[in-house]
C-alpha positions, 0 to 999 in steps of 0.5 A: 900913321895918319888918322882918317875920319870917314863918314859913311864907311860901312857901305859902297864907296866909303867901305872901299875907302876904309878897306884900302886905307885901314892896313896903313892908316888909323881909320875912324868910321862914322855911320849908322851901321858898323863895317862888316869886319874889325881891324886893329886900326879901325874905330867905329861910331854909330852915328846918323849924320843928320840927327846925332851929335858927332863924337869928339875926335881930338886928332885927324889928318883927313875927313872924307864925307861919303853919304849920298843919294840916287833919287831919280824921278821926273821933275813933276813927281819930285816933291819939295821934300825930295829936294830937301832930303837930297840937299840935307844928306849931300850938302848939310851933312857934309857941312855939319861934319866939316864945321864940327872937325875944322879946328881939329883938322887945322892942327894937323900937318897938311890936312885934307877933306874929300867930298863926293859929287856926281857926273850928273852935275856936269852932264844934263840927264833926265830925272836927275834934277834933285840929285844934280842940284844937291851935288852942284852944291857940293861942288860949290862948297869945294870951290869956295872952301878951297880958297877959304881954307888955303893954304892950310887945308886942301879940299877936293871932290870926286864925281863918279859915274855909275858905280857898282854899289848898293846905292846904284843897284836899281840901275844895274839889276839885270844883264841887259841894264848892265850892258846898256850902262856900259854902252852909254860910256865911251870907254865901255864900262862903269866904275867899281868902288875899288877904283874910286877908293884908289883915287880917294887915297891919292887925293888924301896923300902927299902926292896930291899936295898941289891939288885943291878946289878940284872936282875929279870926274871918274866918268869912263868918258861919258861927260867929255866924249861923244863917240 
């Protein structure tokens, strides 16, 4: 049984990852709110990733950083503070967690790190300037650290399109918006958290032992296809 540390595992995609892995792995969740359920393999720490000291963890095989933001505004209405806040939660929080636990990860057998980007880093989309800039920083981290940490630690990222989580609820708040989102995607759908959790589980597994420094677009075709 491996030990998976998940930052932000009480909601959205992080919650789905915890649910997927907790029956077979030891899961340590760090988040401001506790998961809605308990499990013998689940340990929770109440942590604000940006302001709190992170707990001491003596052994882990993987680190997953899930916190993110969807701050959609016209560029003229985005303040410098908006850009700072998005960068802090998406990049600085991930850096803080990785630096805290890097030496612990190095002691594991074939450890890995998983971060999250967005399709907006590849696909130019109005009102996404702040989040696209922040998530592009995440992708830069993955590429640079993939090289720096090889061959000991693998690091990858998933770049999801719209996913049915609380974070994206404003984009999916009625049937018409849901249908419009589906129609924008060439494969006529958008993501649910379980799909992303399954990809995360694969990337953390030994089946992905040849993969590092990669960004995986889970996009229902919206980045690659024009149909």
